[in-house]
C-alpha positions in Angstrom: 32.1 -70.4 2.1 31.3 -67.7 -0.3 29.1 -64.7 0.2 25.3 -64.9 -1.0 23.9 -61.9 -2.8 22.4 -60.5 -0.2 25.6 -60.4 2.0 27.3 -58.8 -0.5 25.0 -56.1 -0.7 24.7 -55.5 3.1 28.6 -55.6 3.1 28.9 -53.1 0.2 26.2 -50.7 2.0 27.7 -50.9 5.4 31.2 -50.6 4.0 29.7 -46.7 2.7 27.8 -46.2 5.9 24.5 -45.7 5.0 21.1 -46.7 6.2 18.9 -49.3 3.9 16.3 -51.6 3.4 15.5 -53.8 0.6 12.1 -52.7 -1.0 12.3 -56.0 -3.4 14.2 -58.6 -3.5 14.2 -61.5 -6.1 16.7 -63.9 -5.1 16.2 -66.3 -8.2 16.4 -63.6 -10.7 19.4 -61.7 -8.6 17.4 -58.4 -8.8 17.2 -56.2 -5.9 15.8 -52.8 -5.2 17.1 -50.8 -2.3 16.0 -48.1 -0.5 19.2 -45.8 1.1 19.0 -42.9 3.2 22.1 -41.1 4.5 22.9 -41.2 8.4 22.0 -37.6 9.9 25.6 -37.0 10.7 26.9 -37.7 7.3 28.0 -34.5 5.6 28.7 -35.8 2.3 26.8 -34.5 -0.9 24.2 -37.2 -1.8 25.6 -37.2 -5.3 29.0 -38.4 -4.0 27.6 -41.0 -1.8 25.6 -42.2 -4.9 28.7 -42.3 -6.8 30.9 -44.5 -3.9 27.8 -46.8 -3.9 27.7 -47.1 -7.5 31.5 -47.9 -7.8 31.1 -50.8 -5.3 28.2 -52.4 -7.1 29.7 -52.1 -10.6 33.1 -53.6 -9.1 30.8 -56.7 -7.8 29.4 -57.0 -11.6 26.0 -55.6 -10.8 23.8 -53.4 -13.2 23.1 -50.1 -11.2 20.3 -47.7 -12.0 19.6 -45.3 -9.5 17.2 -42.4 -8.9 18.0 -39.6 -6.3 15.1 -38.2 -4.4 12.6 -40.7 -5.3 9.0 -40.0 -4.9 7.1 -43.2 -5.8 8.7 -45.3 -2.7 6.4 -46.8 0.5 9.1 -45.4 2.7 11.1 -42.1 2.4 14.3 -42.5 1.1 17.6 -40.4 -0.4 18.1 -42.7 -3.3 16.4 -46.0 -4.7 18.8 -48.3 -6.9 17.6 -51.3 -8.7 20.6 -53.8 -9.0 20.8 -57.1 -10.9 23.8 -59.6 -11.3 
């Protein structure tokens, strides 16, 4: 059985080992907005974490648009990402 879009997104983010939540999910349009936060014990630079996440999403044929240190979010996050397949 093939993975759903949401399962694939969760698999990628769990692989990178970050905390995340879906700010918006349009399953029909296959468009998602994610709020991503580094874990407290993560010593990687935020740019490094973003580059790793971006690589995995691009390999999975997602368009990837990120905003580091977003200010216009309902919840605090280190990265806000819009992805679409």
